[in-house]
C-alpha positions as CSV (number, residue, x, y, z in Angstrom):
1,M,-97.1,-31.9,-157.6
2,A,-94.5,-29.0,-156.9
3,L,-91.9,-32.0,-157.7
4,G,-93.2,-32.6,-161.1
5,E,-92.9,-28.7,-161.8
6,E,-89.2,-28.8,-160.7
7,L,-88.8,-31.6,-163.1
8,G,-90.1,-29.5,-166.1
9,M,-93.6,-31.0,-166.1
10,E,-96.8,-29.1,-166.4
11,P,-98.0,-27.6,-163.2
12,G,-100.5,-29.9,-161.3
13,S,-98.9,-33.0,-162.9
14,I,-99.2,-36.2,-160.7
15,V,-95.8,-37.6,-160.1
16,T,-96.7,-40.2,-157.3
17,G,-95.8,-43.3,-159.5
18,K,-92.6,-41.7,-160.9
19,M,-91.5,-41.0,-157.2
20,V,-92.4,-44.5,-156.1
21,A,-90.3,-45.8,-159.3
22,A,-87.4,-43.5,-158.4
23,L,-87.3,-44.6,-154.7
24,R,-87.4,-48.2,-155.9
25,N,-84.6,-47.7,-158.3
26,L,-82.7,-46.1,-155.3
27,G,-83.1,-49.4,-153.2
28,F,-85.8,-48.6,-151.1
29,D,-88.2,-51.8,-150.1
30,K,-91.1,-49.9,-148.7
31,I,-92.6,-46.6,-149.6
32,F,-95.5,-45.2,-147.5
33,D,-98.0,-42.6,-148.9
34,T,-98.7,-40.1,-145.9
35,N,-102.2,-39.4,-147.6
36,F,-103.3,-42.7,-145.6
37,S,-101.9,-41.6,-142.2
38,A,-103.3,-38.2,-142.8
39,D,-106.7,-39.8,-143.2
40,L,-106.2,-41.9,-140.0
41,T,-105.4,-38.6,-138.2
42,I,-108.6,-37.0,-139.4
43,M,-110.6,-40.0,-138.4
44,E,-109.2,-40.1,-134.9
45,E,-109.4,-36.2,-134.5
46,G,-113.3,-36.4,-135.1
47,H,-113.6,-39.1,-132.8
48,E,-112.0,-37.3,-130.1
49,F,-114.0,-33.9,-131.2
50,L,-117.2,-36.0,-130.9
51,H,-116.3,-37.4,-127.7
52,R,-115.5,-34.1,-125.9
53,L,-118.5,-32.3,-127.6
54,T,-121.0,-35.0,-126.2
55,N,-119.3,-35.5,-122.8
56,G,-118.3,-31.9,-121.9
57,G,-114.7,-32.1,-122.9
58,V,-112.2,-29.6,-123.3
59,L,-112.6,-27.2,-126.3
60,P,-111.2,-26.0,-128.8
61,M,-109.0,-28.9,-130.0
62,I,-105.8,-27.9,-131.4
63,T,-103.9,-30.0,-133.9
64,S,-100.1,-30.0,-135.1
65,C,-101.3,-30.4,-138.5
66,S,-102.4,-26.7,-138.5
67,P,-99.9,-24.3,-140.5
68,G,-101.3,-21.5,-138.0
69,W,-100.2,-23.7,-134.8
70,V,-96.8,-24.7,-136.5
71,N,-95.9,-21.2,-137.4
72,T,-97.1,-20.1,-134.0
73,V,-95.1,-22.5,-132.1
74,S,-91.9,-22.1,-134.4
75,F,-92.1,-18.4,-134.0
76,T,-92.5,-18.7,-130.2
77,L,-89.6,-21.3,-129.6
78,L,-87.3,-19.0,-131.9
79,R,-88.1,-16.0,-129.7
80,A,-87.7,-18.2,-126.3
81,N,-84.3,-19.5,-127.4
82,E,-83.2,-16.6,-129.6
83,T,-79.1,-16.4,-130.3
84,K,-77.1,-15.2,-132.8
85,A,-77.1,-18.5,-134.5
86,N,-80.9,-18.4,-134.9
87,L,-81.6,-14.7,-135.4
88,V,-81.5,-15.1,-139.2
89,C,-84.2,-18.1,-138.8
90,R,-86.5,-15.6,-137.1
91,F,-85.9,-12.9,-139.5
92,L,-86.9,-15.2,-142.2
93,L,-89.9,-16.5,-140.7
94,E,-91.1,-12.9,-139.8
95,K,-90.5,-12.0,-143.4
96,K,-92.4,-14.9,-144.6
97,N,-95.4,-14.0,-142.1
98,Y,-95.2,-10.5,-143.5
99,L,-95.3,-11.7,-147.0
100,S,-98.2,-13.9,-146.5
101,T,-100.5,-11.2,-145.3
102,T,-99.7,-8.7,-147.8
């Protein structure tokens, strides 16, 4: 939806069909909707959660789909491998995190 806004369309405009048409015009033979794979992931995670819950498995479950998890891992990796080259990346991540909490 943000793509539509970048192209001058109303906020919230659905542009899925336009994206598929543009990719086909560029020569793509196959185009996959990632919403379907996200649905499959949710189903698998649900099954795994129920299995763990009913069989005394390890909890909590953590998913890489969680923005909080992605930010934590990104921040941790940046700190662990800090060099002059990625110092700017760390600064930008810290600024983004600060702005999202204010």
